[in-house]
N, C-alpha and C positions, 0 to 999 in steps of 0.2 A: 620545952614549953616556954621558958623565956624570950628566946630568940623568935618564936612565932608571935608573942604578945608585943615585942618591938617591931617587927614587921607590920603588925595589924596597928599599931600606933602610927608609925610613919606612913603608911598607907593612907589611914584616914586622915592624917595632917595634909595630904598631898590633895585629897580628893574633896575635902570638906568644902572649900571655896566654889568649886563647881558644882557640888551638890545642894549648897546653899544657894546658889544661884539659880539653878533650877526651880528651887522651892520659891524664891522670891518671885520669879518669873510668874510661876503658876499663881502664886498669890495673888499677883497684880493683873491676873486676867490675860497675860502674854502666854497663851498655850503652844503658841507658834513656836517660841524661842525654847520653851520648855522641851518640846519635842525634838528639836535640833541636838539638844544636850543628850538626848538619850541614847543616840548613835555617835556623835561627836565628842567622846567622853576622852578624846586623847590630848585634851587642852586644860589641863588642870590649873595650869597658871593664868587662865584667861581670867578667872574668877577674881586675880589680883590687879588686872589691868584697868588703865583709866577709862577703857573704852566699856567696862563691864563694871561698874559701880552700882549695885541694887538699889542703893539708899539715895541716889540723885535721880531726880526726874527726868534729866536732860541725858541720861544714859541711853545709847541707842541699842536696840536688841539686833537679833540676828537679821530680821526681815528689813531693817532700816538699811543696811548694806547689800544684803545679798538678794532682796525681793521677796515675795510670797514664797516662791519656788514650791508651789502645791505638787508641782508633778515629782519632785524630787522626794519630799516630805511623806506623801502618801502613796506609797508604792502599793499597788494591789498584787494580789497573788498571780503570779504566772505572768506578770508584765515586767518589762525592763525598766529599771529606775530611771525618772529622768532627769535632767540637768538642773543645777540652781539657775534661777532667773539671771544673777550677775555672779559669774565667779572672777576672781583676780588670779588665779595661778591655773596652770595646766593649758590643755589645747583649746578648751573652749574659753578662755580668759579674756574679758574684754579688753580692747584697744587701751593704750597708754592714756589716751585723752579721756575716754568713757570712764576708765578706771579713776582717775584723779577727779573726775568730775562728780563721781559718788562722794569722795571723801570732802570734797568743797561744798557739799551740800550742808555740812556742819562746819568744817574750817574755812570759813569766808570772812571772819570777822577780823581776824588779826591783820594788822598793817604790815607785819613780815610777809603775808602771803600775795598781798596788794598786788604785785607785779609778777605774779606766776604766769599769766597768760602773755605769749610772746617771748619769755625768759629763755635761755640757752638750753635749759634741761626740758622745758616745755617743747621747745622746737626740736628737741632729739628724740622725742617720744618716750622720756622718762616717766614712769608713773609714781605716785606715792607709794606704791607697795614694793617698788624696786629698791626703794632704801629703807622704809620703815616695816615693822612687824607690829601689827596691832592685836595679836592673838595672845601677846605677852606682856608682862611688865616689865621685861628686860629687853627694851628695843635699842639695839647697838648704837643706833645712829643719834639717838638723845643722850648716851652716855659719853662724856669728855673722854674718858680713857679708850673708848673702843670705836668712837665715831670715825676716826681716820680709816680703820679698815673697811668700812662700809665705801667710802670715798675712792679708797685705792682700787676696788674692784673694776673701775673703769679709768680712773686716772693714774695708770701704771708709771707715766713719766715722774709724775709729783712723788711716788713712792721711791723713785731711785735717787731723786734729788734729796730726799730726808736723809739717804744713808750717807751722805756727805758731812764733813767735819764741822761745817759752820751753816747752823740752820736754826730754825724757830724749835722749841723743844715740843712739838708735836708728839714725835715717837715716846718721849718720855711722860705722856699724858698730861703736862701742864698746860698745854694750849690744846684746841682742837681746831678744825678747819672752819667752824663757824664761827670763830671769833675774828676771822677776817673776810669770809665769803657768807651770803645768804643764798643759799640753795634754791630758795623761792622764787628767787628774781631780785634784781635790783637795777637801778638807774644808772649805777658805774660800771666800768668794764670789767670784766673777768668774774661778774656776780661780786663784786665788793661790797662789803657791808655797808659802806657809806657812799656817797653819791661818786666818790673820785677815789683813785688809788691813793693819793696822799692824804686826804680826810681819815682813810681807813687806818693808815700807817700812824696817824698822828693820835688815834685813840689811845695807844701805848707811848709813842714817842713824842709827846707834846712839845719836848724842848727843841725839837727840830723844827718847829711851826716858824719860830721867829715872833714878831716882824724883826727883821734885820736892816741895817743902812745899806747893808750891800748885799743882797740876795743872789746866791748861785742859781743861774735860770735853771738847769736841769733839774735842781732840787725841786723849784717852784712849779716846775712843769709835771714830773712824775718820777718818784721815787725808783720806780722799778729801770730807769734809764742806767743807773750805777748798780744796782742791788738786784740779786736772786732771791727773791722772798722765801722760796722752797728749798733751798740750800746751795752751798757753794764749797769749792774747796780751798776759797780766799776767806781770810778773815773778815769779819763783818759783814758777811753775806755779799761781797762785792762780786761784780762779773768779771773782774780780771785784777790784777796788782797793779797799783801806782808804780811806774809813771804809764803803763800802758794804757790803764784805764783812762786817764787824763787825755792821752795823745789821741783818743777816739774822737774827742772834739777839738783838742788845742794840738794841732798838727805841728811838728818840730820845726818845719824850715818855711813859715809863712810869714809875710812881710808884719812889720810892727802895725801897721795901719790897719790891719784886721781887728787888733784890739783883744780884748778878752775872750772872744769868742774863738780866735785863731791863735796864732803863735805868739810868743812874747821874744822880742829879739834879744840876745844875748843870753839866753839859759841855754841854747844847745850849740852855740858858736862863739868865738870870741866878737866883741862888739868892735864893729869896724868904725872909722872915723866919719862922722856926720851922721851917724844912726841915731835914730830917737827912741826912746822908750828905755825902759830900765835894762841894765847889764846883770844879770845874776850870778856874779862870779863866786860866790860863797858855795854855789852849788857844784857849778862847772870847773872851779879853780882856774877860770879865764882859758881853759885850753879846749877841752871837748865834753861829748856826752858821756864819757866813759863812767863818771862818778855816779850818774844817775843809774846807769845800770848795775851798779854795785851795791844797790840798796839805799842809795841816797834819794829819797822819793821827793816829788813836787810836794807832799804833805809835810815835808821838814821844815818849808817856809809857810805853805798854804795850809795851815792846821785847821782853819775854821771853812772847810768844804761846804758846809751847809748853810753858811750864811755867816757875815762878819760885820760888827759894829765898829771897828777899827778905821781909820782914815784911808783913803784911797791915795794914789800917787799924784803928783802935782799935773798930771795930764787927765785926771779924773778917774782913770781906769782901777777898777776894784780888784784888790789882789788878795782878798780872803786870807789877810795874815793872821796868825794866831795872837800876835801882840805886836 
């Protein structure tokens, strides 16, 4: 008997929101939605969702999203039940763009969604219902701890990158994809939350913004030139280890006249008579490049890779030295 009472209490607690919703709709004269709940009683959590708040006059009813659906709601004896006017799942679902247009009928005032039309997700026929669940108050996309799972359904390469040791703490639930990306559209590349990749990174990494007396051009251009933001096997989410990363731009055997963009004379070989520019014998021991490959990185000297306020050389070449 005690178990039966307990089960009855639990059942009442689960169904009360939906039953109360049906009564509220009926009291408000919205008999159409009240009729829907009589059959669609498998959504008890719906009564707690933001889409179904009976006390809020802005709350949509079933008809607002699914249409009157008269042929579906009023099935006559002996007749086959008709389809809803607007379905969002199944074989009769609206197209992605038509489905999203229904949602935008209400969700069109937020600046976050102002650039939806023409965005990468819009052009790829991703619908609002692809990511969001509207019949529950547990939308995984809106919760930081579970949002990434929604994104991983399509972005499988990023899921793999987040298994690497150097990464943002997205798997730990301390960050979410939406901290950096605006899935509803952006003026920046890759749906960046700000107008550019750098501006998005500076939201957290403000100390890398500068201004600096000597800026590192790749840093000022795009952080992703050197960093892999979704994960890397190299510390600091670098795309490669120094000096190999540095050599992608600072090629080792370029004449000194190329300056900071190319090679620095004397770094990878002994300085020959008459050669201009600095000879970094502290790194090479005046002999060859082997010491660099033994872990003596460019960053041993050029520590301020994001920019430096230290003096440049007599020739005006900024070295981004740490001191």
